[in-house]
C-alpha positions as CSV (number, residue, x, y, z in Angstrom):
1,M,-26.3,5.3,29.4
2,T,-26.6,3.1,26.8
3,E,-24.8,-0.3,26.4
4,P,-22.4,0.3,23.2
5,N,-23.6,-1.6,19.8
6,P,-21.0,-3.5,17.8
7,E,-22.8,-4.0,15.1
8,A,-24.1,-0.2,14.4
9,E,-20.4,0.4,14.4
10,P,-19.1,2.1,11.0
11,A,-17.3,-1.1,10.8
12,H,-19.3,-3.6,10.6
13,D,-22.0,-1.9,8.4
14,P,-22.1,-4.3,5.5
15,E,-22.8,-1.5,2.9
16,V,-19.3,0.3,4.3
17,L,-17.7,-3.3,4.1
18,Q,-19.1,-4.0,0.5
19,L,-17.2,-0.2,-0.4
20,A,-14.1,-1.4,1.4
21,A,-13.8,-4.5,-0.6
22,K,-14.4,-2.5,-4.0
23,V,-12.0,0.5,-2.5
24,F,-9.3,-2.5,-2.4
25,D,-10.0,-4.6,-5.3
26,L,-9.4,-0.8,-7.2
27,A,-6.1,-1.0,-5.8
28,R,-5.7,-3.9,-6.5
29,Q,-6.8,-3.7,-10.2
30,G,-4.7,-0.2,-10.7
31,A,-8.6,1.3,-11.4
32,T,-6.7,4.8,-10.9
33,D,-9.0,7.4,-11.8
34,T,-12.2,5.6,-9.8
35,L,-9.8,5.0,-6.7
36,D,-8.6,9.1,-6.4
37,A,-12.5,9.5,-6.7
38,Y,-13.1,7.5,-4.2
39,V,-9.9,8.9,-1.9
40,D,-11.0,12.5,-3.1
41,A,-14.7,12.0,-1.7
42,G,-13.3,11.0,1.8
43,V,-12.2,6.8,1.8
44,P,-9.0,7.3,3.9
45,V,-5.9,7.3,1.8
46,N,-4.1,4.4,4.2
47,L,-7.2,2.4,4.8
48,S,-6.3,-0.6,5.4
49,N,-7.5,-4.7,5.5
50,D,-8.1,-7.3,7.5
51,K,-4.2,-8.2,7.2
52,G,-3.0,-4.4,7.1
53,D,-2.5,-4.3,3.5
54,T,-3.1,-0.8,2.6
55,L,-4.5,0.9,-0.9
56,V,-1.0,1.6,-1.7
57,M,1.0,-1.6,-0.8
58,L,-2.1,-3.1,-2.9
59,A,-1.3,-1.3,-5.9
60,A,2.2,-1.7,-5.2
61,Y,1.9,-5.5,-4.9
62,H,0.0,-5.5,-8.1
63,G,2.1,-3.6,-10.5
64,H,0.6,-0.5,-10.7
65,A,3.0,2.3,-10.3
66,R,0.5,5.6,-11.7
67,T,-1.9,4.4,-9.1
68,A,0.7,4.2,-6.1
69,A,2.1,7.6,-7.3
70,A,-1.4,8.8,-7.2
71,L,-2.1,7.8,-3.6
72,L,1.3,8.9,-2.5
73,A,0.3,12.6,-4.3
74,R,-2.9,12.3,-1.8
75,G,-0.6,11.8,1.2
76,A,-0.5,7.8,2.0
77,D,2.3,6.7,3.7
78,P,4.9,4.8,1.4
79,N,6.4,3.3,4.6
80,R,3.5,1.6,6.7
81,A,3.8,-2.2,7.3
82,N,1.3,-4.8,7.3
83,D,0.9,-6.6,9.4
84,R,3.2,-9.1,8.5
85,G,5.3,-6.6,9.2
86,Q,6.1,-5.7,5.0
87,T,6.0,-2.6,3.4
88,P,5.1,-1.8,0.0
89,L,8.9,-0.6,-1.7
90,A,9.8,-4.8,0.1
91,G,6.5,-6.3,-2.1
92,A,7.3,-4.2,-5.6
93,V,11.1,-5.6,-4.7
94,F,9.9,-9.5,-4.2
95,K,7.0,-9.3,-6.9
96,G,10.1,-7.0,-9.2
97,E,8.6,-4.5,-10.2
98,D,11.1,-1.7,-11.3
99,E,8.5,0.9,-12.1
100,V,6.8,1.1,-9.1
101,I,9.5,0.9,-7.2
102,R,10.7,4.0,-8.9
103,V,7.6,5.4,-7.6
104,L,8.0,4.7,-4.2
105,L,11.2,5.5,-3.7
106,D,10.6,9.0,-4.9
107,G,7.1,9.1,-2.6
108,G,9.9,9.0,0.5
109,A,9.5,4.8,0.6
110,D,12.3,4.2,3.5
111,P,14.4,0.8,1.8
112,T,15.1,-0.3,5.6
113,A,11.9,0.0,6.9
114,G,10.1,-3.4,7.3
115,T,10.7,-6.5,8.0
116,P,11.8,-8.1,5.5
117,S,13.4,-4.7,4.8
118,A,13.2,-3.7,0.9
119,I,16.8,-4.0,0.8
120,D,16.7,-7.4,2.5
121,T,14.6,-8.8,-0.2
122,A,16.8,-7.1,-2.8
123,R,19.9,-9.3,-1.2
124,M,17.6,-12.2,-0.5
125,F,16.7,-12.2,-4.3
126,G,20.5,-11.6,-5.6
127,K,18.8,-8.2,-6.7
128,E,22.7,-6.2,-7.0
129,D,20.9,-3.3,-8.7
130,L,18.2,-2.3,-6.6
131,V,20.7,-3.1,-3.5
132,A,23.4,-0.6,-4.6
133,L,20.4,2.0,-5.1
134,F,18.9,1.4,-1.8
135,E,22.3,1.8,-0.5
136,K,22.4,5.3,-1.8
137,R,19.6,6.5,0.2
């Protein structure tokens, strides 16, 4: 029996790490068509970085509603929190990304998920219109 070699694992392969970095940048930039092609070719739609941020989290936080919608259509989890407990919806509320908020809600995002939740974030920043919207769900 051979010893496991962490350097030979895909997660440690420099080419895999470079590809992952590129895919995360595509989500941040809102490069929807290119990102879609990578996901359709096999990149996991719920891939997360070293902080637990998923592709949909990065797209949402950077205000890319079309990209977030495309990821959700491919099965991205709208409620997956990062390592700090933040969800894509709470990030969109924090950044004031109203179009992204609508896309996430339509994609099944839960306003009560995460810490702080989207509804807590809306209350914290006095966004009463969002509080009312979230309370209806």
